[in-house]
C-alpha positions in Angstrom: 0.3 -0.2 0.1 1.3 3.3 -0.8 0.1 7.1 -0.1 0.7 10.0 -1.8 -1.2 13.1 -2.0 -4.4 11.8 0.2 -4.8 8.7 -2.0 -4.1 5.2 -1.0 -2.9 3.2 -4.1 -2.8 -0.6 -3.4 -0.1 -2.6 -4.9 -1.7 -5.8 -6.0 -5.6 -6.1 -5.2 -6.3 -9.5 -6.7 -4.1 -12.2 -8.1 -5.3 -14.0 -11.2 -5.6 -18.1 -11.6 -2.4 -18.5 -13.1 -1.1 -16.8 -9.7 -3.6 -18.9 -7.3 -2.9 -22.0 -9.0 1.2 -21.9 -9.4 1.3 -21.2 -5.2 -1.1 -23.9 -4.6 1.5 -26.1 -6.5 4.3 -24.7 -4.9 2.5 -25.5 -1.1 1.7 -29.1 -2.4 5.5 -29.5 -3.5 6.3 -28.4 0.1 4.1 -30.3 1.9 4.8 -33.8 0.0 8.5 -33.1 0.7 8.2 -32.5 4.4 6.3 -35.4 4.5 8.5 -37.4 3.0 11.4 -35.7 5.1 9.7 -37.1 8.5 9.2 -40.6 7.0 12.8 -40.8 5.6 13.8 -40.0 9.1 11.8 -42.6 10.7 13.4 -45.1 8.1 16.4 -44.0 7.4 17.3 -47.1 5.1 14.8 -45.9 2.8 16.6 -43.4 0.3 13.4 -43.0 -2.1 12.1 -40.9 0.3 14.9 -38.6 0.9 14.8 -38.1 -3.2 11.7 -37.5 -3.2 12.3 -34.8 -0.4 15.0 -33.3 -2.5 13.0 -33.6 -6.0 9.8 -32.0 -4.2 11.9 -29.2 -2.3 14.0 -28.5 -6.1 10.6 -28.3 -7.7 8.9 -26.4 -5.0 11.8 -23.6 -5.8 11.6 -24.1 -9.6 8.4 -22.8 -9.4 9.0 -20.0 -7.3 11.5 -18.6 -9.6 9.6 -19.3 -12.6 6.8 -17.2 -10.8 8.8 -14.5 -10.4 9.6 -14.0 -14.3 6.4 -15.1 -16.1 7.3 -13.9 -19.7 10.7 -15.5 -19.6 11.9 -18.3 -18.8 10.5 -22.4 -19.5 7.5 -21.6 -18.6 5.7 -18.3 -20.1 2.9 -16.5 -20.4 1.4 -14.4 -23.5 1.3 -10.3 -23.4 -0.8 -9.7 -25.8 -3.8 -9.3 -23.2 -2.0 -6.7 -21.2 -1.1 -5.3 -24.9 -4.7 -5.2 -26.0 -5.8 -3.6 -22.9 -3.1 -0.9 -23.1 -4.0 0.0 -26.4 -8.1 -0.2 -25.5 -7.2 2.2 -22.7 -4.6 4.6 -24.7 -7.1 5.8 -27.2 
């Protein structure tokens, strides 16, 4: 939230569905990773649980980094709707 000249501006009022889904995927990856870490601590001879934990945490980190740069990277979003809206506002 920013205040200027008796006006309040909100940086982000709402999230779009892509950000919500990505956040849910990050949370699910971290939760599965933590569950498998706890299982691995009880069964130290089962290295598959440790491997799954490492993969789940690395997937969550990858998703966080991809969400930070939506117009570049492996998974990209189209900027056509933004350009169309800006053209419409510019009339």
